[in-house]
Structures are given as C-alpha cells and as structure tokens.
C-alpha positions in Angstrom: 77.6 134.4 68.1 78.3 138.2 70.0 81.1 137.9 71.8 80.6 138.3 75.6 83.3 140.4 77.8 85.5 138.0 79.0 87.8 140.3 80.9 84.9 140.9 83.6 85.9 136.9 84.5 88.4 137.1 87.6 92.1 136.5 86.2 91.3 137.1 82.8 93.5 140.3 81.6 93.4 141.3 77.9 96.2 139.3 76.9 94.5 136.3 78.2 91.2 137.4 77.0 92.9 138.3 73.4 94.4 134.5 73.5 91.0 132.8 74.4 89.4 134.6 71.0 92.4 133.7 69.0 91.7 129.9 70.1 87.5 129.8 69.6 86.7 130.3 73.4 84.5 134.0 72.5 81.8 133.1 74.8 81.2 132.6 78.5 79.6 129.4 77.4 82.6 128.2 75.3 84.7 128.8 78.3 82.5 127.5 80.7 82.1 123.4 78.8 86.0 123.9 78.5 88.5 121.6 80.5 90.7 123.1 83.1 93.8 121.4 81.1 92.2 122.7 78.0 92.5 126.3 78.8 95.6 126.1 80.5 97.5 124.9 77.1 95.6 127.3 74.9 95.8 130.7 77.0 98.9 130.0 78.2 98.0 130.2 82.0 98.0 128.1 85.1 95.6 124.8 85.6 94.1 126.3 89.1 93.7 129.8 87.1 91.8 128.0 84.6 89.6 126.3 86.8 88.6 129.7 88.2 87.9 131.0 85.4 85.8 128.2 84.3 83.7 128.1 87.2 82.9 131.9 87.0 82.2 131.2 83.6 79.6 128.6 84.4 78.3 130.9 86.9 77.6 133.6 84.9 76.7 131.6 82.0 74.5 129.5 84.2 75.5 126.3 82.8 76.6 122.9 84.7 73.6 123.2 87.2 70.8 120.4 87.8 67.3 120.9 86.0 63.4 119.4 86.4 62.8 116.8 83.8 60.3 119.6 82.4 62.9 121.7 82.0 64.7 118.9 80.0 61.5 118.4 78.4 61.3 122.1 77.0 64.7 122.1 75.5 64.5 119.1 73.9 61.2 120.8 71.9 64.3 122.7 70.4 65.8 120.0 68.9 65.3 119.9 64.9 65.0 116.7 63.3 66.2 116.4 59.5 64.2 113.9 56.6 65.9 111.6 55.1 63.5 111.7 52.5 63.0 108.0 53.0 59.7 107.3 55.0 60.7 103.8 55.8 63.9 105.1 57.4 62.3 108.5 58.5 60.0 106.3 60.8 62.7 103.8 62.1 64.9 106.9 63.5 61.9 108.8 64.9 61.4 111.1 62.4 65.0 111.2 61.4 68.5 113.0 61.7 68.6 115.3 65.2 70.5 117.9 66.3 72.7 118.2 69.0 73.4 114.8 68.5 76.2 112.6 67.0 74.7 110.2 64.4 77.5 107.5 63.6 77.4 105.8 59.8 79.4 102.7 59.8 79.6 100.1 57.0 82.4 98.6 54.9 83.6 100.2 51.1 81.3 101.1 48.5 78.0 100.4 51.1 76.8 103.7 50.6 78.1 106.1 53.6 79.2 108.9 51.2 76.3 108.7 49.5 74.4 109.9 52.7 76.8 112.4 53.9 76.0 114.6 50.4 72.1 113.7 50.6 72.5 115.0 54.1 74.1 118.0 52.9 71.2 118.3 50.2 68.4 117.4 52.5 69.6 119.8 55.5 69.0 123.0 52.7 65.3 122.0 52.6 62.3 124.4 53.8 61.9 123.3 57.2 58.0 122.5 56.5 59.5 119.8 53.5 61.7 117.9 56.6 64.6 120.1 56.2 66.2 122.5 58.6 67.2 125.6 56.1 70.3 125.7 57.0 73.8 125.1 55.6 76.2 122.5 56.1 80.3 121.9 56.8 81.6 119.3 55.1 85.4 117.6 56.3 86.6 115.5 54.0 89.4 113.4 55.0 89.2 111.0 52.1 88.8 113.2 49.1 85.3 111.8 48.7 83.2 115.2 48.8 82.1 115.6 44.6 79.9 118.8 44.1 78.7 116.8 40.8 77.0 114.5 42.9 75.2 117.5 45.2 74.6 118.3 41.3 72.6 115.0 41.2 70.8 115.1 43.8 69.4 118.4 43.9 67.9 117.7 40.3 66.9 114.1 41.4 64.5 115.8 44.6 60.7 115.3 44.1 59.3 117.9 41.5 57.1 119.0 45.1 60.3 119.9 46.7 62.3 121.4 43.8 59.1 123.6 43.7 59.0 124.3 47.3 62.8 125.3 47.4 62.7 127.8 44.5 59.9 129.5 46.1 62.3 129.6 49.2 65.2 131.0 47.7 62.9 133.5 45.6 64.9 131.9 42.3 62.5 132.4 39.6 61.7 130.0 36.9 60.3 126.7 36.0 62.2 123.4 36.4 62.0 122.4 33.0 64.4 125.8 32.4 68.3 124.9 32.5 69.2 128.4 34.2 66.3 127.7 36.4 68.2 124.5 37.9 71.7 125.5 37.4 70.8 128.5 39.6 69.1 126.6 42.3 72.1 124.2 42.0 75.0 126.8 42.9 73.0 128.2 45.9 72.8 124.8 47.4 76.9 124.3 46.6 77.3 128.0 47.7 75.5 126.6 51.3 78.1 124.0 51.8 81.5 124.8 53.4 84.0 122.1 52.6 87.7 121.7 53.8 90.0 118.6 53.1 91.5 117.1 56.2 95.3 116.1 55.2 95.8 114.2 58.9 94.4 113.5 61.8 96.0 116.8 63.7 94.4 119.0 60.9 90.9 116.7 61.1 91.0 118.4 65.0 91.7 121.6 63.9 89.2 121.7 61.6 86.2 120.9 63.7 87.7 123.6 66.2 87.7 126.1 63.0 84.0 124.8 62.1 83.1 125.9 65.6 84.0 129.6 64.8 82.1 128.9 61.2 79.1 127.9 63.0 79.0 130.8 65.3 79.6 133.1 62.5 76.6 132.1 60.9 74.4 131.4 63.5 72.6 134.7 63.6 72.2 134.7 59.8 69.8 133.7 57.4 71.1 130.0 57.2 73.0 129.1 60.3 75.0 125.9 60.2 72.6 123.0 61.2 74.9 120.1 59.8 78.0 119.2 60.0 79.4 116.4 58.2 82.9 114.2 58.5 83.5 111.5 55.9 85.4 109.5 57.3 85.9 110.3 61.2 88.4 107.2 61.7 90.4 107.0 58.3 93.5 109.2 59.2 93.7 108.1 62.7 93.4 104.5 61.7 96.1 105.4 59.5 98.5 107.3 61.9 97.9 105.0 65.1 99.1 101.4 64.3 99.6 98.7 66.7 98.5 98.2 70.1 101.4 100.3 71.1 99.7 103.7 70.1 95.8 102.8 70.6 96.2 104.8 73.9 97.2 107.6 72.2 94.7 107.3 69.4 91.4 107.0 71.5 92.4 110.2 73.7 92.9 112.2 70.5 89.9 110.7 68.8 88.1 111.3 72.1 88.5 114.9 71.8 87.7 115.5 68.7 84.1 113.9 69.2 84.0 116.1 71.7 85.1 119.0 69.9 82.4 118.0 67.2 79.7 117.4 70.0 79.9 120.8 71.5 79.1 122.4 67.9 75.8 120.5 68.2 74.8 121.6 71.9 75.6 125.1 71.1 74.6 125.6 67.7 71.9 123.1 67.4 73.5 121.4 64.7 73.5 117.7 63.4 76.4 116.0 63.4 76.9 113.0 61.3 79.9 111.0 61.0 80.9 108.0 58.6 83.1 105.0 60.1 85.2 102.2 58.4 84.9 98.5 59.4 86.7 96.3 60.5 86.6 92.0 60.2 86.7 90.5 63.7 88.1 87.4 62.8 86.2 85.6 66.5 83.3 85.9 65.3 81.9 82.9 64.5 78.4 83.7 63.7 76.5 86.5 62.2 77.8 89.5 61.1 81.9 89.9 61.6 81.9 93.7 60.4 83.1 95.9 63.1 82.8 99.4 63.4 86.5 101.1 64.5 87.5 103.7 67.3 85.9 100.8 70.0 84.2 102.1 73.1 84.9 105.8 72.8 83.2 106.1 69.4 80.4 103.6 70.9 79.7 105.4 74.2 80.0 109.2 72.4 77.6 108.7 69.2 74.0 108.8 69.8 72.6 107.0 67.1 74.4 104.4 65.5 73.5 103.4 62.1 75.1 100.6 60.0 75.1 100.5 55.7 75.2 96.9 54.4 74.9 95.9 50.6 72.3 94.2 49.2 70.8 93.2 45.6 71.8 95.5 43.0 71.4 99.1 44.2 69.4 98.0 47.4 71.0 99.0 51.0 70.2 97.6 54.2 70.0 100.4 57.1 70.1 99.2 60.6 69.7 101.4 63.6 71.7 99.6 65.8 71.9 102.2 68.8 70.0 104.7 70.0 68.7 106.3 73.4 64.7 106.3 72.9 64.5 104.1 70.1 64.2 100.2 69.5 66.9 98.5 67.1 65.2 98.1 63.2 66.0 97.8 60.0 64.7 99.5 56.8 65.6 99.4 53.1 66.7 102.3 50.4 68.3 102.1 47.2 71.4 104.3 46.0 70.2 105.4 42.9 72.4 108.3 40.3 69.8 111.0 41.6 70.6 110.2 45.1 68.9 108.0 48.3 65.7 106.9 47.5 62.6 104.5 48.7 62.6 100.9 47.7 
C-alpha cells in the first residue's frame, strides 16, 4: 500500500508521522479505523489530538459515513470465495471461505483443525478459475503445528487437472510425472506461505500487526496476501489468563487481537481463518457438551463458525454453526494423507 502524506493531517508533524508509520499507520485509511486510545498510546499524543487526527483521516479517506444498500452490494461483489475443493462443504458455505470475513473452525484435539489451515494455505494459491484466489498466505502458528511436509503432501495430492493448471499458471515447465517438476511446484507453494511462531499472547498480537504490514507490502505485487491463518487463536490466551479473576483482561486482549485481524481482512480483501480450542460444558445434559473457548467476544466477531467433529475412521463431520446469510448445515469430508477429500 503506498504511503499517504500523513503530515497533511491537522496535528501531525514530522515526528508524529514517523511514529504513526513506525506503528503500522501508514495510510489515511489505517488511521481512520483506529481508536483514539490506540493512536494516543502508539504515537504518544493526547486523546483529543488523536481524535482530531482520526476525524480528519476519515474525511480524507471517505470512510465512516452511510452508504446505500446498492453501494454495499457493489462492494460485496469484490469479495472472493476460496474453495475447499470439497463440493459438499463449498455448497454449505455458499461457495467457500469469504474474504473480508473471519472464519472460525473449532473442535476437539485431532478433529482436523490444523489440516484445514494447511489445506487452505495451499488452496488460496490456486488459480481463480479453479476455486483459488491466486494469493499468498500468512500463517501465525501458536501451537507449533505448521509442517512444510504436510504442504508437500497436499500439493502432490491435488487433482491432476489442478496441478496442470497451476504449473501453467506459474510457468513451470515439465510433467506431473517428473519428480523435479513436482519438487519445484511444492517449493513455489512453500515460498508463498509466510510463517511466524507466536511464543505468547503478546507476541501473537504483535504478529497480527506485522501481518498487516506484510499484507500492505504485497498488495500491489503479483501474489497479494489473500489468507491469514491463526492456529490456534486461543491457546496462549487460555494458558496465560487462568481463573475468573483474569477473564475480563483476557477477553479485552482477545477482542483487540480479533479486530486487528478483521482490519487486515477489510483493508486487503483477505480471508481470515482461525482455529479455536474447545472445553466440555458439564451443565449440558442433552446434545454435544463441547463448547468453543473465547465466549461471546469470539462468537460475535467471527462471521462464520464451523465445528469439526470426528466420525468413523478418517471421516469428519463439518457443521456450519453460524453464518449471517446461510442456513446451518452439516457435511462430511475425509482427512487423507494427501489432504482433505470429499466423502
């Protein structure tokens, strides 16, 4: 994203502009969607000055006003759909994962949450005419789950037609049966996945801010960032904030983190995919006692909520629990050695 001239905003001198840019506020739009408290802390200015700067940025960037439903519809036409390459799941999701949205996938240990993040890191790079978004991926890893070997398996496990189309798209010469060609293809996929390991919740929040910078740097390139995966969103928060006494602090930080991620989705037309841990609700006498961590803050911020549940063998039940414009539903997929496959 090209930098706007922040010094043109009232109350912003060279020193304040440098501090804003240093903290990731390098455009009128990024300043316009900040809160006064946030800007005040980052740029070391008073709350009232921060509010004036934000209002001026909103006027300049033309954000924050009302618009007609027709204008919203036109803007929504820019939203991309990322295919799971599993027809039953794609149909349930109205075409796949949406850009400019947070999709939360939750389930118990071994349900396949990390398999979904790895598969989507591959699928997002596929050509648009084959259900991909032809973009790169940022992977924030809080549980040491990212495995490049798994990406290798999943690339080689794509349908022959998809592999042929991707080889042509990337101008890689050779045959599917040629090992050197396939190795080059796998490496080209791995090159477009930017991985960072989060060591604690504060580091995870910082990495989301860095992800925004990285997405900005790649916006005008041939491979813009079209996917941000966080696996898992809640692990560090759950471990560090124990007991009811720390619940308010945990939820406040989690809320900020989610809004940082949402901002990346809105600014750069990116899919945000987060995985979530679960707990068992002992008060539940009927139905499934499994509940996602994160409470109402995560429930309200996630645009789509999906629950993965183990079934027989390698089968997994994928349930759409919440979506703004889709009916709840269930579908079945298989977790194979070469990726996620239809039943």
